Structures are given as structure tokens and as C-alpha cells.
Phi, psi and omega in degrees: 000139177261108184296324183307323186271356187300313184300322177294323179298316183292321180293324175293318180295327182299333179279350181279146173269117179268121186305322186260022177108167180294146182233137174267124188255140180262181175263009184262125179295145173286115169222161179306310181296322179295317179295318177300317178295320178300310185290332178294321182273339183287134177243112179294135178270002181052041183278341181085005180300329180295334181295336188259014176294157180285326177190163179213131178295142179226140180273160187295326177301315178295319178300320179294318180293318177296321177298316180298318179295329178273356179060043173229166180288160179297321179294323177294317177303312180297320180295319185277318191252352188228169166218159184244123175214086186071343173199174183274131178234145171282144171285147177231155008294151185296125180287348184259354180268109182224138178053047178060029171200167181280130183267359179260142186303317185255097179292123182298151179307318183298328178283320178297332181268356181296136012261010182296128182236150171261118185245120178283127179247172187292346177275001179089357177264163177247131182243154177287133176224169176227150176296131179299333181287348178262098183299319180299319179292318178298321180287327183280326187305311180296326177293315178297314181300313181300316180297314182292317181294329178296332183270348187262143172286143179268129177260126180253127177291144180193000000 
């Protein structure tokens, strides 16, 4: 990763409208191990902030599993609980979030990974970000970033 170009990426990103709310972006690339490490260290505060997002992308596999658990067809699940705009999104507020936890047996991947987001930046890379609405995530991200950057070699353009 080239640290020198990061500030420009963030200033470009700041002008974008993010459909699901503002995102705080780190300097850490999205990779399976990095996301796993983020989620391992993140502690959910069970504040319910995720319930109030405007929408959240959901993959078709998760939609099919949730439909099966509700004993309805996948198409019925999508008609009732989702909308399509270039990809599948759950309608919000989430009908399955009750009493500070998910009431459906199969929590979708996107929810299990909340508040971790994959953010496309202008350099063509994807960086780890968190929803600004998740205070626990916003507080944890700089600590995670500092720990990860301490382990990484710095590449200097030159």
C-alpha cells in the first residue's frame, strides 16, 4: 500500500454519496485475513444502531436461507423483505432485529460482518471501513488500523 496517496483517496471518497450511510475508511486493505482480524477484535455494543440503516446489501444465498427458515419461497422473501437496485438490498428498519438481537435463525453474512464494510477507493483498491452510525466500530477502527499498520512495511513512492 502506498501511504502517500491515502489522503487524496479519502478526500475523493468524501464527495461520494454512500447509499447505506456515511463510512469511516481505514488505511487497511480488505482481505479475508484482515476482515477476520477486525471482526475478532470488534466488540458489538448491542446498541441497535444497525437496525436503523436505510438499507443493506444482501447476497442471494443468504436471502434463500432466510426464506427457507421462514418457510416461504425465495421470490416471496425478496418481494416482502427486499428491493432490487443493481443488487439485492434488505428493506430497513430490519424486521428481524428485535430486543437487541436477530430473531431469525440464520443471520446473513452482511449482518455478521457489521459494521465492517468494503469500501472501493479511487486507486482501485478496497479498504476496510465502518458505518459512522456504529459508535463501537468508529472507536475500534483507529486502534485496529494502528495495530495493523505497525505490522506492515511502508512503501514509499519514489
